[in-house]
C-alpha positions in Angstrom: 82.9 32.1 61.9 79.7 30.9 63.2 78.1 28.1 61.1 74.7 29.1 59.7 71.8 27.2 61.1 69.4 25.6 58.6 65.9 25.0 59.9 64.0 21.9 58.9 61.3 22.4 56.3 58.0 23.3 57.9 56.3 20.3 56.4 58.7 18.0 58.2 58.1 19.6 61.5 54.4 19.0 61.3 54.5 15.7 59.5 53.7 13.5 62.6 51.0 15.9 63.9 52.1 15.3 67.5 52.2 19.0 68.3 48.4 19.2 68.0 48.6 21.7 65.2 46.3 21.3 62.2 47.8 20.0 59.0 46.6 20.2 55.4 45.6 16.8 54.0 47.6 15.6 51.0 45.6 13.5 48.5 48.0 10.9 47.3 47.7 9.3 43.8 46.3 6.1 45.3 43.4 8.0 46.7 42.6 9.5 43.3 42.7 6.0 41.8 40.4 4.7 44.5 37.8 7.5 43.8 38.1 6.8 40.0 37.5 3.0 40.7 34.4 3.9 42.8 33.0 6.0 39.9 33.6 3.2 37.4 31.9 0.7 39.8 28.8 2.9 40.0 28.7 3.3 36.2 29.1 -0.4 35.7 26.2 -1.0 38.2 24.0 1.4 36.3 24.8 -0.2 33.0 24.1 -3.6 34.5 20.7 -2.4 35.8 19.9 -1.0 32.3 21.0 -4.2 30.6 18.7 -6.2 32.9 15.8 -3.9 32.1 16.6 -4.1 28.4 16.7 -7.9 28.6 13.4 -8.0 30.4 11.8 -5.8 27.8 13.2 -7.9 25.0 11.8 -11.1 26.6 8.4 -9.4 26.8 8.5 -8.5 23.2 9.5 -12.0 22.3 6.6 -13.3 24.4 4.2 -11.0 22.6 5.5 -12.1 19.3 5.1 -15.8 20.1 1.5 -15.2 21.4 0.6 -13.5 18.1 2.1 -16.2 15.9 0.5 -18.9 18.1 -2.9 -17.2 17.8 -2.7 -16.9 14.1 -1.8 -20.6 13.7 -4.9 -21.6 15.8 -7.4 -19.2 14.2 -6.5 -19.5 10.5 -6.8 -22.4 8.0 -3.8 -24.6 7.3 -3.4 -23.1 3.8 -3.2 -19.5 5.2 -0.7 -20.4 7.9 1.5 -22.4 5.4 1.5 -19.5 3.0 2.5 -17.1 5.8 5.5 -19.1 7.1 6.7 -20.0 3.6 6.8 -16.3 2.8 8.7 -15.6 6.1 10.3 -18.8 7.5 11.7 -16.8 10.5 8.1 -16.7 11.9 8.2 -20.4 12.4 11.6 -20.3 14.0 10.3 -17.6 16.4 7.3 -19.7 17.2 9.3 -22.8 18.1 11.6 -20.8 20.3 8.6 -19.7 22.3 7.0 -23.1 22.2 10.2 -24.7 23.5 10.1 -22.2 26.5 6.5 -23.4 27.2 7.5 -27.1 27.0 10.0 -26.5 29.8 7.1 -25.8 32.2 5.2 -28.9 31.4 5.3 -31.9 33.8 5.5 -34.2 30.8 5.8 -33.9 27.0 3.3 -36.1 25.0 5.9 -36.7 22.3 8.0 -38.5 24.8 5.0 -40.9 25.4 4.8 -41.6 21.6 8.5 -42.2 21.4 8.3 -44.7 24.3 5.4 -46.5 22.6 7.3 -46.8 19.3 10.5 -47.9 20.9 9.0 -51.2 22.0 7.5 -52.2 18.6 8.5 -54.0 15.5 9.3 -51.9 12.5 6.4 -49.7 11.2 5.9 -46.8 8.9 5.1 -43.6 10.8 3.7 -40.2 9.7 4.4 -37.5 12.2 2.0 -34.8 11.1 2.9 -31.4 12.6 6.2 -32.7 13.8 7.8 -29.5 15.1 11.5 -30.2 15.3 11.1 -33.9 14.4 12.1 -35.1 17.8 10.2 -38.3 17.2 12.2 -39.1 14.0 15.4 -38.3 15.8 14.6 -40.7 18.6 13.2 -43.7 16.6 14.2 -43.0 13.0 16.7 -45.8 12.9 14.2 -48.3 14.2 11.2 -47.2 12.1 10.5 -45.4 8.9 9.4 -42.0 10.0 8.0 -39.3 7.7 8.0 -35.9 9.4 5.9 -33.1 8.1 5.4 -29.5 9.2 5.1 -26.0 7.8 8.9 -25.4 7.5 11.8 -27.7 7.1 13.4 -26.9 10.5 16.0 -29.6 9.8 16.8 -32.2 7.2 14.3 -34.7 8.6 11.3 -32.5 7.9 9.3 -32.2 4.7 7.6 -28.8 4.5 3.9 -28.8 3.6 0.4 -28.1 4.7 -0.5 -31.3 6.7 -3.9 -31.4 4.9 -1.9 -32.3 1.8 1.2 -34.4 2.5 3.3 -35.9 -0.3 2.6 -39.6 0.4 0.6 -42.1 -1.7 -2.6 -43.6 -0.4 -2.5 -46.2 2.4 1.2 -46.5 2.9 1.4 -45.6 6.6 0.9 -47.8 9.7 0.8 -45.1 12.4 -0.2 -41.5 12.0 0.5 -39.1 14.8 -0.9 -35.6 15.7 1.1 -34.4 18.7 -0.6 -31.1 19.6 -0.8 -30.4 15.9 -4.6 -30.0 15.2 -4.1 -26.2 15.1 -6.0 -24.9 12.1 -9.7 -24.1 12.0 -9.9 -26.7 9.2 -8.3 -29.5 11.4 -10.8 -32.0 10.0 -8.9 -31.8 6.7 -5.8 -33.0 8.6 -7.7 -35.9 10.0 -9.0 -36.8 6.6 -5.5 -36.7 5.2 -4.3 -39.1 7.9 -7.1 -41.5 6.9 -6.0 -41.3 3.3 -2.4 -42.2 4.0 -3.1 -44.9 6.6 -3.5 -48.5 5.7 -6.8 -50.2 6.6 -6.4 -51.1 10.3 -3.8 -48.4 10.7 -3.5 -46.4 13.9 -4.2 -42.8 14.5 -2.7 -41.3 17.7 -3.7 -37.9 18.9 -2.4 -35.8 21.8 -4.3 -32.6 22.6 -4.6 -30.1 25.4 -7.6 -31.0 27.6 -8.8 -27.4 27.8 -9.1 -27.1 24.0 -11.8 -29.8 23.8 -15.3 -28.4 24.4 -16.8 -31.9 24.4 -14.8 -35.0 24.3 -17.8 -37.0 23.1 -18.4 -34.6 20.2 -14.8 -34.5 19.3 -14.5 -38.3 19.2 -17.7 -38.5 17.2 -16.2 -36.2 14.6 -13.2 -38.4 14.3 -15.3 -41.5 14.0 -17.3 -39.8 11.1 -14.0 -39.7 9.2 -13.5 -43.5 9.3 -12.0 -44.2 12.7 -12.9 -46.2 15.8 -11.8 -45.1 19.2 -9.9 -47.8 21.0 -8.5 -46.0 24.1 -8.7 -42.6 25.8 -6.3 -41.6 28.5 -5.4 -38.4 30.4 -1.8 -37.4 30.8 -0.9 -35.4 33.9 -4.4 -33.8 33.8 -3.1 -31.5 31.1 -3.3 -33.6 27.9 -5.7 -36.1 26.5 -4.4 -39.1 24.5 -6.6 -40.8 21.9 -5.8 -44.1 20.2 -8.0 -44.8 17.1 -8.0 -47.4 14.3 -8.9 -46.8 10.7 -11.9 -49.0 9.9 -13.1 -47.4 6.6 -12.2 -44.6 4.2 -13.4 -41.0 4.6 -16.9 -40.1 3.4 -16.9 -37.8 0.3 -18.6 -35.0 2.1 -17.8 -33.5 5.6 -18.3 -30.5 7.8 -15.4 -28.4 9.3 -16.8 -28.2 12.8 -14.2 -25.7 14.0 -15.9 -25.2 17.4 -14.9 -28.7 18.5 -11.5 -27.5 19.4 -10.8 -24.1 21.1 -7.7 -22.1 20.2 -4.9 -22.5 22.7 -4.3 -18.9 23.5 -1.5 -18.1 26.0 -2.2 -15.4 28.7 -0.6 -12.0 28.3 1.7 -11.4 31.3 
């Protein structure tokens, strides 16, 4: 009996493709996985681009919000601003986040100059009026007695108030500081309050943005009308002006607001 001949499967005959015949392509599981991975990669890239766009838009919205709060603080009275942030303390938190971002761009921060000056002195009583996050008290609070005042108690060092009316008795302070804090249209009230709490011969230190001051002579004259004498005027990195004054008498009973002496510090819209 002749043994039956079994032919090899056709797929085996053409597996190596050496006979030049065409062969159908078999997609293996690993190929499918590769294609799926490529699709996932494209989706992830699209999501990343969308996330970057969302982040950019969010930052613009935050910037617009900061500019609005900043403009209000410069163009309203201290009482109105205090009422606004007391009703909604998150406004002040938003402002300081935006302000901190601006500070990073400065060549120097005036508060660091005040800290350096106080670090080399004997113990004094300091009033930091418009203290922000109370960086000065954090730096020299153990060496000096520092009273920190601002619209909201951002931390435990700060007493919230309108700095035109701080909770201190008359003539108990040696040094009063306004570090970029003369923001309201009634800033003369802030200066008068500094005079009230300063001892006779006490020091008033002011740091302001140069571009805010329409006339340095007129601004200094307004300060002198409130019982101070200018001792020194310096410029810090061409961006800030630093004024050192001494209390030589008490404030007069009458005064004028003179809001035009200081321009609002309005940040450009980008």
